[in-house]
N, C-alpha and C positions, 0 to 999 in steps of 0.2 A: 504494500500500500504506500503510495507516495505521500509526501508531507501535506499536500492540500487535502487529500482524502482523509488522512488521520485527523487534521484540524476540524474538518466538517463532522466526522464521526464523533469526535470529542465534544463538539458543540451540541450535537443532538443528545448525547448522553447527559450533558449538564442539564438539559431541559427535563430529562426524565428523573433525575436524582437530586432535585432541589430539596432544601430543608423545609420542613413543614412546621409552622408555628401554630399553636392553639392555646386556648384558655377555656376553662370549664367553670361555670357557675352552678353550684349546688344550692338547693333551696327547699324550704318547707313553708307551707302557709296553712292557717286555720281558717276554713271557709266562713265560719259564722262570725268570728271576731276580727278577722283581718290581720291577726298577729302573724309575723313572718320572721324568718331567719335565712340569710343568704351568705354564702362564702365562696370565694374564688380559689380554684386549684389549678395546678399545671397539668393534671392528668385526670382521666376518667377511669378509675380502677379501684380495686378493693382497698388498697392502702389509703387513698384519699377519702374513700367513702367511710372507712373506719374513723379517720380523723374527724370527718364531718359529723358522724353519729355522736362521737364523744363531745364535740363542741355544742351540738344541739342539746344533748343530755345535760350538759352544764348550764346552758342558757335557760333551760326550763326544768331545773332540778327538782322543783316542787310539784311538777305535773307528770302525768302519764300520757305519753304521746303515741298515737297510732299514725304511722307514716305509710302512706300508700305509695307503692313502687311498681315499676314495670318489671319484667322478668329478666333484666340484664344479669349476666353471669356474675358481675362484681357485687350485685345486691345479694346474691345467694351463696357466696363463697363460704366454704366450711370453716375457714380460719377467721371469719368475721365474728367479732365479739360484740353482740348487741347489748348496749347498756340496759340496766334493769328497768328504767323508766320509759323504755321505747319498745313498742310492738310494731313489727314490720308486717304489712298487709300487702299481698301481691295481687295486682289487678289482673283480670282476664287478658289473654293475649289480644293484641290489635285493638285496644280500647283506650287510647290516651285521652280521649274526651272525658272519661270518667275520673281522671286524676286532676285535682285542683292545681297542682304546680304546673302541669302541662298547659293549663289555661293561661297562667302567668307568662310562661315562655312564649306562647303564641302572641299574647298582648305585647310583650317587649319586641318581638320580631316585627309586628305591625308598626310599632312606634319608630323603629329604625329602618324600615324597608326603603325609604327614599334617601337615606344618608349613604355616603360613600367614604367610609374611613380610609385614610391613606395607608394605614398599617394596623397591626394588631394592638399596639399601644393605644391608638386613638379609639379603636373599637371597644377596648376594655374601659377606657374613660367614659365613653358614651353609655355603655351598659351600667356602669356604677352610678352615673348621673341619673339615669332613669330609675334605678333601684332606690336611690336615696329619696326620690319624691313619690315613691309608691306608698301612699298612705293606707292605713287599715280600711278606710272607706272605699278606696279604689279597689283594693284586694277583694273585699266582700262583694263589690259590684261585679267583679270578674268571675270569682269562684263560687259565689252564693247561688249557684244554679239550683233550681228546685229539686232536681233529681238527686244531687249531691246532698243537699240538706235533708231530704226525706230518708236517704240511706243512713245518714248519721243518726237521725231520729229513731229509725227502726232498730238500729244497733244499740240504742240507748246511750248515745254519746252526745 
């Protein structure tokens, strides 16, 4: 392969093997009161989820929390140590609309859909800005869907 062909091949490889940057916001919301807790992590995995559960447990140490989750593998890892004041409740497959936190993520996506952050840092800033102004009233208006509230009532919660 001549020098020009090697340069072109190398250029194409660079396009395929770029570094991927990401950020992950974890959160819980209470549909009836609008109480919430959000935290940013660098990964979406069991280790970060464990830290998140511990932080939530400390934040609401006088309460028993039922946290609804999808069936992600990191939510069900055997090495996960669920704090005593947290109960994990797994939603049926393919039903994110039944999970209050998914409603919040959709709301945030709609809020940011016309913005074009120049980089990950700017996106992180915009997300944090939106989360800071997310009042309990706004959260209950988003998550207080009658079906969710009825489910909580039937469960005696």
